[in-house]
LUMDRENKE-248597 format. One record per residue: residue number from 1; residue in three letters; x, y, z of N, C-alpha, C in turn. Coordinates in pm, whole numbers, plus 50000, padded with zeros to 5 digits. Atoms other than C-alpha are relative to their C-alpha. Layout:
<vodrens>
<vodren NUM,ALA,<X,Y,Z>,<X,Y,Z>,<X,Y,Z>> ...
</vodrens>
This chain:
<vodrens>
<vodren 1,UNK,<50109,50097,50014>,<42747,76361,20685>,<49915,49998,50127>> <vodren 2,UNK,<50091,50001,49886>,<42439,76371,20908>,<49989,49858,50054>> <vodren 3,UNK,<50007,50136,49942>,<42441,76073,21149>,<49858,49945,49998>> <vodren 4,UNK,<50132,50062,49999>,<42156,75827,21178>,<49921,50044,50123>> <vodren 5,UNK,<50092,49954,49896>,<41858,75876,21406>,<50045,49958,50139>> <vodren 6,UNK,<49959,50047,49867>,<42001,75668,21690>,<50111,50087,50058>> <vodren 7,UNK,<49894,49912,49951>,<42312,75886,21712>,<49947,50138,50034>> <vodren 8,UNK,<50060,49870,49971>,<42108,76204,21693>,<49921,49995,50131>> <vodren 9,UNK,<50074,50013,49874>,<41886,76077,21973>,<50096,49998,50119>> <vodren 10,UNK,<49901,50003,49893>,<42195,76007,22183>,<50053,50140,50029>> <vodren 11,UNK,<49954,49862,49982>,<42319,76362,22126>,<49891,50085,50065>> <vodren 12,UNK,<50111,49927,49939>,<41975,76497,22213>,<49986,49963,50147>> <vodren 13,UNK,<50007,50045,49861>,<41975,76289,22531>,<50110,50063,50086>> <vodren 14,UNK,<49897,49925,49929>,<42295,76471,22624>,<49959,50147,50015>> <vodren 15,UNK,<50025,49856,50002>,<42178,76821,22529>,<49880,50042,50085>> <vodren 16,UNK,<50121,49959,49928>,<41832,76824,22688>,<50023,50011,50152>> <vodren 17,UNK,<49971,49983,49857>,<41942,76752,23049>,<50101,50112,50027>> <vodren 18,UNK,<49903,49892,49982>,<42233,76992,23001>,<49930,50135,50003>> <vodren 19,UNK,<50075,49874,50001>,<41993,77273,22914>,<49918,50016,50127>> <vodren 20,UNK,<50076,49991,49874>,<41780,77188,23216>,<50090,50038,50116>> <vodren 21,UNK,<49906,49967,49892>,<42082,77199,23448>,<50046,50146,49989>> <vodren 22,UNK,<49959,49862,50020>,<42195,77527,23295>,<49890,50097,50043>> <vodren 23,UNK,<50111,49916,49958>,<41850,77667,23358>,<49996,50022,50149>> <vodren 24,UNK,<49997,49984,49854>,<41895,77606,23730>,<50098,50110,50041>> <vodren 25,UNK,<49906,49891,49972>,<42195,77839,23722>,<49931,50134,49979>> <vodren 26,UNK,<50068,49872,50027>,<41986,78114,23563>,<49895,50029,50106>> <vodren 27,UNK,<50107,49978,49902>,<41704,78062,23813>,<50053,50055,50131>> <vodren 28,UNK,<49943,49949,49874>,<41932,78122,24110>,<50019,50151,49992>> <vodren 29,UNK,<49982,49856,50016>,<42014,78464,23972>,<49867,50071,49979>> <vodren 30,UNK,<50130,49941,50030>,<41662,78532,23844>,<49921,50027,50128>> <vodren 31,UNK,<50073,49986,49874>,<41521,78480,24192>,<50079,50078,50105>> <vodren 32,UNK,<49915,49928,49905>,<41811,78660,24361>,<50026,50143,49955>> <vodren 33,UNK,<49963,49864,50041>,<41999,78980,24285>,<50119,49993,49906>> <vodren 34,UNK,<49890,49994,50096>,<42233,79073,24004>,<50006,50142,49943>> <vodren 35,UNK,<49982,49871,50066>,<42370,79375,23819>,<49994,49978,49850>> <vodren 36,UNK,<50010,50008,50146>,<42271,79422,23455>,<50094,50103,49938>> <vodren 37,UNK,<49909,49911,50071>,<42538,79568,23229>,<49954,50014,49856>> <vodren 38,UNK,<50031,49980,50141>,<42517,79701,22873>,<50121,49961,49916>> <vodren 39,UNK,<49894,50035,50094>,<42717,79551,22588>,<50014,50110,49895>> <vodren 40,UNK,<49973,49899,50102>,<42851,79745,22290>,<49877,50029,49915>> <vodren 41,UNK,<50121,49980,50081>,<42523,79692,22102>,<49883,50049,50084>> <vodren 42,UNK,<50098,49946,49906>,<42333,79830,22406>,<49906,49894,50056>> <vodren 43,UNK,<50080,50107,49942>,<42181,79491,22489>,<50052,49967,50139>> <vodren 44,UNK,<49963,50034,49864>,<42186,79361,22845>,<50086,49875,50005>> <vodren 45,UNK,<49929,50122,49965>,<42429,79107,22986>,<50014,49999,50152>> <vodren 46,UNK,<49990,50013,49855>,<42448,78973,23342>,<50097,49888,50034>> <vodren 47,UNK,<49915,50110,49953>,<42660,78741,23550>,<49935,49866,49970>> <vodren 48,UNK,<50071,50125,50030>,<42393,78479,23486>,<50030,49953,49858>> <vodren 49,UNK,<49963,50036,50137>,<42465,78489,23110>,<50138,49936,49997>> <vodren 50,UNK,<49859,50045,50006>,<42838,78447,23165>,<50018,49867,50074>> <vodren 51,UNK,<49985,50123,49922>,<42813,78180,23434>,<49936,49881,49929>> <vodren 52,UNK,<50071,50108,50069>,<42562,77977,23236>,<50077,49954,49877>> <vodren 53,UNK,<49923,50041,50118>,<42768,77984,22917>,<50127,49925,50038>> <vodren 54,UNK,<49880,50072,49955>,<43081,77881,23105>,<49966,49856,50036>> <vodren 55,UNK,<50042,50136,49963>,<42893,77583,23246>,<49971,49916,49876>> <vodren 56,UNK,<50034,50072,50122>,<42758,77483,22906>,<50126,49961,49923>> <vodren 57,UNK,<49876,50027,50074>,<43099,77513,22740>,<50083,49891,50067>> <vodren 58,UNK,<49917,50098,49927>,<43280,77317,23009>,<49940,49860,49987>> <vodren 59,UNK,<50066,50130,50010>,<43022,77037,22993>,<50017,49939,49861>> <vodren 60,UNK,<49986,50049,50138>,<43038,77011,22614>,<50145,49963,49971>> <vodren 61,UNK,<49858,50029,50024>,<43418,77029,22605>,<50044,49871,50068>> <vodren 62,UNK,<49966,50124,49930>,<43440,76748,22859>,<49947,49879,49925>> <vodren 63,UNK,<50063,50113,50068>,<43202,76523,22667>,<50046,49983,49856>> <vodren 64,UNK,<49965,50003,50143>,<43306,76616,22313>,<50116,50097,49974>> <vodren 65,UNK,<49887,49905,50008>,<43654,76774,22320>,<50036,50044,49859>> <vodren 66,UNK,<49964,49963,50137>,<43688,76780,21941>,<49896,50089,49932>> <vodren 67,UNK,<50107,49923,50063>,<43363,76969,21876>,<50024,50150,50012>> <vodren 68,UNK,<49997,49854,49995>,<43346,77339,21794>,<49885,50050,50088>> <vodren 69,UNK,<50103,49937,49916>,<43147,77570,22023>,<49994,50148,49965>> <vodren 70,UNK,<50023,49857,50020>,<42997,77910,21943>,<49899,50045,50103>> <vodren 71,UNK,<50091,49947,49900>,<42841,78110,22224>,<49988,50150,49988>> <vodren 72,UNK,<50023,49856,50011>,<42694,78457,22243>,<50101,50081,50080>> <vodren 73,UNK,<49917,49919,49912>,<42915,78569,22529>,<50150,49977,49981>> <vodren 74,UNK,<49857,50030,50004>,<43249,78397,22468>,<50052,49970,49860>> <vodren 75,UNK,<49952,50018,50137>,<43266,78366,22090>,<50018,49855,49961>> <vodren 76,UNK,<49988,50133,50060>,<43388,78064,21898>,<50130,49931,50038>> <vodren 77,UNK,<49887,50090,49983>,<43616,77778,21985>,<49996,49902,49882>> <vodren 78,UNK,<49997,50088,50117>,<43717,77592,21670>,<50019,49855,50043>> <vodren 79,UNK,<49991,50141,49968>,<43695,77215,21664>,<50065,49920,49890>> <vodren 80,UNK,<49939,50092,50097>,<43829,76914,21481>,<49898,49903,49941>> <vodren 81,UNK,<50104,50090,50049>,<43501,76729,21423>,<49911,50076,49902>> <vodren 82,UNK,<50095,49934,50090>,<43209,76806,21191>,<49881,50059,50076>> <vodren 83,UNK,<50110,49950,49917>,<42996,76927,21483>,<50034,50135,50061>> <vodren 84,UNK,<49985,49871,49932>,<42942,77277,21621>,<49878,50024,50088>> <vodren 85,UNK,<50104,49966,49904>,<42741,77352,21934>,<49984,50151,50002>> <vodren 86,UNK,<50029,49856,50005>,<42572,77693,21927>,<49913,50035,50120>> <vodren 87,UNK,<50058,49977,49867>,<42475,77843,22262>,<49950,50143,50017>> <vodren 88,UNK,<50047,49872,49949>,<42262,78127,22387>,<49962,49976,50146>> <vodren 89,UNK,<50024,50035,49859>,<42286,78108,22767>,<49873,50059,50056>> <vodren 90,UNK,<50129,49941,49963>,<41996,78348,22818>,<49946,50074,49878>> <vodren 91,UNK,<50071,49933,50109>,<41776,78429,22522>,<49884,50076,50063>> <vodren 92,UNK,<50099,49918,49934>,<41550,78716,22618>,<50054,50062,50127>> <vodren 93,UNK,<49938,49939,49881>,<41789,78889,22855>,<49922,50120,50049>> <vodren 94,UNK,<50083,49886,49959>,<41563,79195,22853>,<49889,49952,50096>> <vodren 95,UNK,<50102,50057,49911>,<41287,78978,23002>,<50062,49958,50133>> <vodren 96,UNK,<49931,50047,49880>,<41533,78822,23246>,<50031,50117,50094>> <vodren 97,UNK,<49961,49884,49919>,<41657,79161,23367>,<49878,50064,50066>> <vodren 98,UNK,<50121,49940,49946>,<41300,79281,23420>,<49912,49901,50075>> <vodren 99,UNK,<50068,50102,49919>,<41202,78964,23611>,<49874,49946,49931>> <vodren 100,UNK,<50108,50061,50078>,<40971,78847,23333>,<50044,49858,49964>> <vodren 101,UNK,<49952,50139,50011>,<40982,78464,23310>,<50011,49946,49857>> <vodren 102,UNK,<50001,50048,50138>,<40976,78447,22927>,<50140,50002,49939>> <vodren 103,UNK,<49864,50009,50053>,<41348,78380,22882>,<50039,49853,49991>> <vodren 104,UNK,<49964,50140,50018>,<41526,78063,22777>,<50149,49977,49986>> <vodren 105,UNK,<49865,50049,50027>,<41850,77867,22763>,<49992,49921,49869>> <vodren 106,UNK,<50007,50061,50133>,<41918,77765,22402>,<50128,49923,49969>> <vodren 107,UNK,<49889,50082,50048>,<42140,77483,22277>,<49964,49948,49861>> <vodren 108,UNK,<50018,50054,50134>,<42169,77409,21906>,<50123,49923,49959>> <vodren 109,UNK,<49887,50077,50052>,<42388,77161,21723>,<49994,49995,49849>> <vodren 110,UNK,<49980,50014,50144>,<42511,77187,21366>,<50090,49880,49974>> <vodren 111,UNK,<49913,50106,50049>,<42654,76883,21190>,<50018,50021,49851>> <vodren 112,UNK,<49971,49968,50140>,<42825,76954,20859>,<49918,50120,49954>> <vodren 113,UNK,<50069,49877,50035>,<42662,77297,20866>,<49849,49995,50004>> <vodren 114,UNK,<50145,50014,49993>,<42310,77163,20915>,<49955,50002,50147>> <vodren 115,UNK,<50055,49995,49865>,<42112,77254,21229>,<49909,49880,50019>> <vodren 116,UNK,<50071,50127,49988>,<41990,76914,21346>,<49944,49972,50139>> <vodren 117,UNK,<50049,50019,49863>,<41932,76938,21722>,<49974,50137,50062>> <vodren 118,UNK,<50031,49876,49929>,<41765,77208,21928>,<49936,49973,50134>> <vodren 119,UNK,<50059,50009,49866>,<41683,77250,22295>,<49973,50141,50050>> <vodren 120,UNK,<50035,49873,49935>,<41502,77542,22459>,<49946,49967,50138>> <vodren 121,UNK,<50049,50014,49863>,<41469,77541,22836>,<49948,50135,50046>> <vodren 122,UNK,<50062,49880,49942>,<41230,77797,22982>,<49988,49975,50150>> <vodren 123,UNK,<49994,50050,49862>,<41332,77744,23344>,<49899,50063,50094>> <vodren 124,UNK,<50096,49934,49911>,<41107,78001,23508>,<49857,49955,49973>> <vodren 125,UNK,<50132,50054,50034>,<40809,77837,23332>,<49994,49849,50015>> <vodren 126,UNK,<49989,50146,49990>,<40930,77479,23387>,<49956,49932,49870>> <vodren 127,UNK,<50030,50058,50131>,<40905,77406,23014>,<50132,49968,49930>> <vodren 128,UNK,<49883,50043,50077>,<41164,77209,22817>,<49949,49950,49865>> <vodren 129,UNK,<50040,50036,50136>,<41123,77185,22440>,<50126,49957,49927>> <vodren 130,UNK,<49877,50052,50061>,<41368,76973,22242>,<49965,49915,49880>> <vodren 131,UNK,<50025,50072,50125>,<41402,76809,21902>,<50131,49961,49934>> <vodren 132,UNK,<49889,50040,50086>,<41637,76626,21669>,<49941,49952,49869>> <vodren 133,UNK,<50050,50036,50132>,<41602,76564,21299>,<49964,49852,49994>> <vodren 134,UNK,<50046,50138,50012>,<41397,76251,21242>,<49957,49936,50130>> <vodren 135,UNK,<50035,50055,49868>,<41343,76200,21615>,<49866,50055,50047>> <vodren 136,UNK,<50123,49935,49958>,<41056,76445,21667>,<50027,50118,50090>> <vodren 137,UNK,<49993,49885,49909>,<40983,76746,21885>,<49919,49966,50125>> <vodren 138,UNK,<50061,50036,49873>,<40895,76715,22252>,<49988,50123,50091>> <vodren 139,UNK,<50029,49890,49907>,<40746,76948,22512>,<49974,49936,50136>> <vodren 140,UNK,<50006,50068,49869>,<40814,76828,22866>,<49966,49852,49983>> <vodren 141,UNK,<50008,50144,50025>,<40842,76471,22731>,<49877,49955,49922>> <vodren 142,UNK,<50113,50035,50087>,<40512,76481,22540>,<50031,50047,49859>> <vodren 143,UNK,<49979,49961,50138>,<40510,76499,22162>,<49942,50139,49975>> <vodren 144,UNK,<50045,49864,50030>,<40481,76857,22035>,<49964,50010,49853>> <vodren 145,UNK,<50046,49984,50137>,<40294,76960,21721>,<49946,50141,49980>> <vodren 146,UNK,<50053,49868,50034>,<40211,77287,21547>,<49848,49994,49988>> <vodren 147,UNK,<50145,49991,50014>,<39853,77407,21513>,<49957,49960,49859>> <vodren 148,UNK,<50056,50031,50132>,<39625,77320,21222>,<49933,50122,49937>> <vodren 149,UNK,<50060,49878,50054>,<39518,77681,21162>,<50045,50021,49856>> <vodren 150,UNK,<49963,49987,50141>,<39502,77734,20785>,<49952,50129,49936>> <vodren 151,UNK,<50044,49871,50052>,<39362,78084,20751>,<50057,50112,50087>> <vodren 152,UNK,<49948,49886,49924>,<39524,78413,20850>,<49892,50061,50088>> <vodren 153,UNK,<50108,49938,49923>,<39185,78532,20970>,<49973,49929,50132>> <vodren 154,UNK,<50015,50075,49875>,<39197,78266,21242>,<50130,49995,50080>> <vodren 155,UNK,<49866,50021,49946>,<39566,78302,21327>,<50034,50094,50115>> <vodren 156,UNK,<49936,49919,49895>,<39752,78427,21633>,<50141,50032,49953>> <vodren 157,UNK,<49872,49949,50049>,<40050,78637,21522>,<50080,50056,50117>> <vodren 158,UNK,<49911,49953,49893>,<40345,78700,21755>,<50120,50075,49943>> <vodren 159,UNK,<49872,49935,50028>,<40649,78927,21752>,<50057,50045,50133>> <vodren 160,UNK,<49939,49946,49879>,<40899,79027,22015>,<49964,50147,50015>> <vodren 161,UNK,<50027,49857,49999>,<40839,79391,21919>,<49955,50038,49859>> <vodren 162,UNK,<50048,49963,50133>,<40618,79491,21625>,<50065,50129,49952>> <vodren 163,UNK,<49936,49875,50037>,<40778,79835,21632>,<50137,49979,49938>> <vodren 164,UNK,<49867,50027,50054>,<41120,79684,21561>,<49993,49958,49854>> <vodren 165,UNK,<50013,50040,50140>,<40987,79548,21232>,<50013,50122,49908>> <vodren 166,UNK,<49984,49877,50078>,<40964,79908,21107>,<50146,50042,49994>> <vodren 167,UNK,<49858,49960,49993>,<41319,79979,21222>,<50086,49922,49902>> <vodren 168,UNK,<49918,50085,50087>,<41452,79688,21015>,<49941,49980,49861>> <vodren 169,UNK,<50049,49999,50137>,<41246,79751,20703>,<49884,49907,49969>> <vodren 170,UNK,<50109,50095,50023>,<40956,79510,20751>,<49865,50055,50042>> <vodren 171,UNK,<50119,49938,49942>,<40691,79758,20860>,<49874,49971,49918>> <vodren 172,UNK,<50120,50015,50082>,<40451,79729,20564>,<49944,49858,50009>> <vodren 173,UNK,<50045,50138,49990>,<40439,79350,20573>,<49940,49972,50137>> <vodren 174,UNK,<50048,50023,49863>,<40396,79351,20949>,<49864,50064,50022>> <vodren 175,UNK,<50128,49931,49984>,<40114,79604,20936>,<49888,49924,49930>> <vodren 176,UNK,<50102,50076,50074>,<39927,79404,20670>,<49965,49871,50074>> <vodren 177,UNK,<50025,50125,49928>,<39971,79078,20861>,<49921,50025,50127>> <vodren 178,UNK,<50075,49969,49878>,<39847,79241,21180>,<49853,50026,49970>> <vodren 179,UNK,<50139,49974,50037>,<39532,79355,21000>,<49927,49873,49956>> <vodren 180,UNK,<50064,50119,50056>,<39469,79013,20843>,<49977,49888,50101>> <vodren 181,UNK,<50013,50110,49904>,<39512,78790,21148>,<49888,50027,50100>> <vodren 182,UNK,<50104,49988,49898>,<39264,78726,21425>,<50049,50075,50123>> <vodren 183,UNK,<49947,49940,49879>,<39490,78828,21715>,<50150,50017,49987>> <vodren 184,UNK,<49856,49977,50000>,<39840,78960,21781>,<50046,50024,50144>> <vodren 185,UNK,<49945,49984,49866>,<40058,78947,22091>,<50152,50015,49989>> <vodren 186,UNK,<49855,49986,49996>,<40418,79029,22190>,<50060,49903,50102>> <vodren 187,UNK,<49937,50107,49921>,<40514,78699,22351>,<50123,49957,49921>> <vodren 188,UNK,<49891,50004,50096>,<40858,78719,22203>,<50121,49917,50035>> <vodren 189,UNK,<49872,50072,49993>,<41215,78596,22171>,<49975,49851,49970>> <vodren 190,UNK,<50016,50142,50030>,<41258,78217,22162>,<49864,49948,50045>> <vodren 191,UNK,<50130,50043,49948>,<40939,78182,22363>,<49893,50004,49892>> <vodren 192,UNK,<50099,49988,50106>,<40734,78302,22066>,<50010,49887,49900>> <vodren 193,UNK,<49980,50111,50095>,<40885,78042,21832>,<49958,49867,50063>> <vodren 194,UNK,<50041,50121,49928>,<40828,77773,22096>,<49848,49990,50003>> <vodren 195,UNK,<50146,50002,50002>,<40462,77874,22112>,<49947,49950,49866>> <vodren 196,UNK,<50039,50052,50132>,<40438,77807,21738>,<50023,49850,49995>> <vodren 197,UNK,<49965,50142,50006>,<40613,77471,21773>,<49906,49914,50085>> <vodren 198,UNK,<50087,50078,49911>,<40376,77362,22051>,<49852,50027,49974>> <vodren 199,UNK,<50139,49983,50042>,<40059,77473,21873>,<49922,50106,50073>> <vodren 200,UNK,<50069,49897,49923>,<39979,77768,22099>,<49995,50133,49929>> <vodren 201,UNK,<50005,49884,50088>,<40044,78032,21831>,<50026,49949,49859>> <vodren 202,UNK,<49995,50044,50138>,<40053,78023,21453>,<50114,50060,49918>> <vodren 203,UNK,<49894,49930,50074>,<40313,78276,21331>,<50082,50080,50099>> <vodren 204,UNK,<49910,49918,49918>,<40616,78436,21495>,<50096,50075,49909>> <vodren 205,UNK,<49915,49914,50081>,<40804,78729,21339>,<50117,50052,50083>> <vodren 206,UNK,<49882,49941,49938>,<41160,78833,21430>,<50079,50074,49893>> <vodren 207,UNK,<49931,49924,50104>,<41315,79117,21227>,<50152,49998,50010>> <vodren 208,UNK,<49853,50008,49986>,<41667,79067,21365>,<50033,49883,50092>> <vodren 209,UNK,<49963,50121,49925>,<41826,78742,21483>,<50147,49970,49976>> <vodren 210,UNK,<49865,50053,50015>,<42176,78610,21547>,<49993,49849,49986>> <vodren 211,UNK,<50001,50145,50022>,<42279,78255,21469>,<49972,49925,50130>> <vodren 212,UNK,<50025,50069,49873>,<42272,78162,21840>,<49853,50014,50044>> <vodren 213,UNK,<50144,49991,49976>,<41909,78282,21851>,<49925,49895,49920>> <vodren 214,UNK,<50072,50083,50096>,<41816,78057,21558>,<50033,49852,50007>> <vodren 215,UNK,<49951,50137,50018>,<42021,77737,21587>,<49912,49895,50066>> <vodren 216,UNK,<50085,50097,49930>,<41800,77563,21842>,<49858,49997,49943>> <vodren 217,UNK,<50140,49986,50037>,<41476,77685,21687>,<49964,49928,49872>> <vodren 218,UNK,<50033,50063,50128>,<41497,77549,21333>,<49961,49854,50017>> <vodren 219,UNK,<50042,50139,49984>,<41499,77181,21432>,<49873,49983,50083>> <vodren 220,UNK,<50119,50010,49915>,<41235,77239,21699>,<49874,50027,49919>> <vodren 221,UNK,<50120,49964,50077>,<40987,77413,21469>,<49975,49900,49888>> <vodren 222,UNK,<50018,50093,50111>,<41050,77180,21176>,<49953,49863,50048>> <vodren 223,UNK,<50041,50133,49951>,<41021,76860,21380>,<49859,50001,50057>> <vodren 224,UNK,<50139,49988,49955>,<40692,76992,21517>,<49904,50015,49883>> <vodren 225,UNK,<50084,49992,50119>,<40566,77022,21159>,<49989,50137,49939>> <vodren 226,UNK,<50008,49864,50051>,<40623,77393,21100>,<50115,50037,49909>> <vodren 227,UNK,<49891,49947,50081>,<40859,77613,20902>,<50077,50104,50079>> <vodren 228,UNK,<49914,49898,49941>,<41153,77820,21022>,<50088,50051,49888>> <vodren 229,UNK,<49929,49940,50113>,<41292,78057,20759>,<50039,50143,50033>> <vodren 230,UNK,<49982,49856,49989>,<41425,78406,20711>,<49883,50068,49929>> <vodren 231,UNK,<50113,49927,50058>,<41199,78681,20573>,<49993,49984,49849>> <vodren 232,UNK,<50005,50032,50143>,<41289,78572,20220>,<49943,49861,49976>> <vodren 233,UNK,<50055,50135,50014>,<41145,78228,20289>,<50106,49893,49991>> <vodren 234,UNK,<49890,50097,50010>,<41486,78060,20297>,<50016,49927,50133>> <vodren 235,UNK,<49981,50085,49881>,<41534,77771,20539>,<50145,50016,50045>> <vodren 236,UNK,<49863,49970,49958>,<41838,77895,20732>,<50000,50051,50143>> <vodren 237,UNK,<49979,49937,49870>,<41974,77993,21072>,<50095,50118,49988>> <vodren 238,UNK,<49900,49896,50025>,<42207,78248,20912>,<49942,50120,49926>> <vodren 239,UNK,<50063,49894,50079>,<41954,78488,20759>,<49998,50136,50065>> <vodren 240,UNK,<50002,49872,49931>,<41978,78760,21023>,<49862,50042,50048>> <vodren 241,UNK,<50137,49979,49954>,<41603,78744,21084>,<49928,49867,49989>> <vodren 242,UNK,<50065,50130,50000>,<41340,78473,21119>,<49848,50012,50005>> <vodren 243,UNK,<50145,50016,49991>,<40979,78370,21073>,<49972,49853,50028>> <vodren 244,UNK,<50052,50135,49976>,<40822,78061,21227>,<49853,49998,49964>> <vodren 245,UNK,<50143,50018,50025>,<40489,77935,21099>,<49963,49855,50029>> <vodren 246,UNK,<50049,50136,49980>,<40274,77628,21151>,<50004,49918,49870>> <vodren 247,UNK,<49991,50070,50128>,<40344,77531,20789>,<49881,50029,49912>> <vodren 248,UNK,<50121,49975,50078>,<39984,77568,20675>,<49987,50146,49960>> <vodren 249,UNK,<50011,49856,50027>,<40020,77948,20688>,<50124,50058,49933>> <vodren 250,UNK,<49874,49949,50054>,<40369,77974,20539>,<49979,50075,49868>> <vodren 251,UNK,<50019,49935,50130>,<40259,78055,20184>,<49919,50128,50012>> <vodren 252,UNK,<50080,49879,49980>,<40003,78308,20305>,<50086,50114,50054>> <vodren 253,UNK,<49910,49900,49945>,<40267,78490,20508>,<50097,50048,49893>> <vodren 254,UNK,<49903,49963,50102>,<40520,78482,20225>,<49935,50078,49886>> <vodren 255,UNK,<50069,49927,50106>,<40259,78605,19975>,<49989,50148,50035>> <vodren 256,UNK,<50006,49860,49956>,<40217,78922,20181>,<50136,50067,49983>> <vodren 257,UNK,<49865,49944,50008>,<40593,78978,20198>,<50043,50019,49855>> <vodren 258,UNK,<49959,49991,50141>,<40651,78907,19828>,<49925,50109,49926>> <vodren 259,UNK,<50079,49898,50066>,<40370,79135,19718>,<50055,50139,50028>> <vodren 260,UNK,<49943,49870,49964>,<40526,79426,19904>,<50135,50020,49932>> <vodren 261,UNK,<49869,49990,50064>,<40873,79350,19766>,<49986,50028,49852>> <vodren 262,UNK,<50020,49981,50143>,<40732,79348,19413>,<49936,50134,49965>> <vodren 263,UNK,<50072,49874,50026>,<40539,79674,19453>,<50094,50119,49994>> 
</vodrens>
C-alpha cells in the first residue's frame, strides 16, 4: 500500500540530503585522481562508485533496517518491509571518468513495487532534482515543470548516443524523430531525462537502461508533468529501455515508433 503524501514527503526529506551528501564523495574523486576499471560488460567502474554506494547503503540501513536495497555495484539486500531503495552511485560513469560534469547520484524508492520517490544529484553542476508521488518535482528547491512544446517541429530531442539506438534495434524510429524535430543533442544519461523534467528539453531517448538507471527518473519526470515509459509506451522502470517526454509530445513520439513496428 502506497503511504499518504505526508509520509512520502518525510521519506523524500531523508533521500534528498542523502543524495547531496553522497555527491560530495563523488566530487572529491572527480576533482582528484582515480583509476578507472572495466566491468564484465565493459562499462567503467571506479573507487568513487564503490565508496558512494557503500555510504548510501550504510545510511539507509541505519535509518530503515528492514528495507530492501538494490545497488548497481553491490547487488541486492533483501528486506522485511514493503520498501526497496534502488541506487546508482554514479550514473554516467563514462562522463565521470572523462571529467565531464554530466553525471549524477541516483536514489529511487519503490513501495509495493511502485516507484514513488526519485532523487538525482548532479554534484558537479550543483543541481539537485527530487520528487515524490503527489508531492511534486523540485529543482534546487524551486518547483520543476516540463516544457509546453506540443509539436515535434519545435522540439529538442536528446539521447545519450544516437548510434546506440541502431545497435539495440531502434534506428529507424530514431532517424525519423531526428528528421522531424527542431534540434538534437547528446546530453545524455540521467542528465537528459532531468532536462526534460525541468523544461530544458522535450524528449529523451535511451535504448538500454537498467532498473537502477530508471527508478529515480520515473517519479521525477511524472511529477514534473511528463511521461516516463519504455519504447513500447509502458509506464515502467523494468522495461530495459526508456523514453521521457514532456507529455504533450508523447503520442507523437509513440506514433512514429508504432508506425515502424507495424510496417
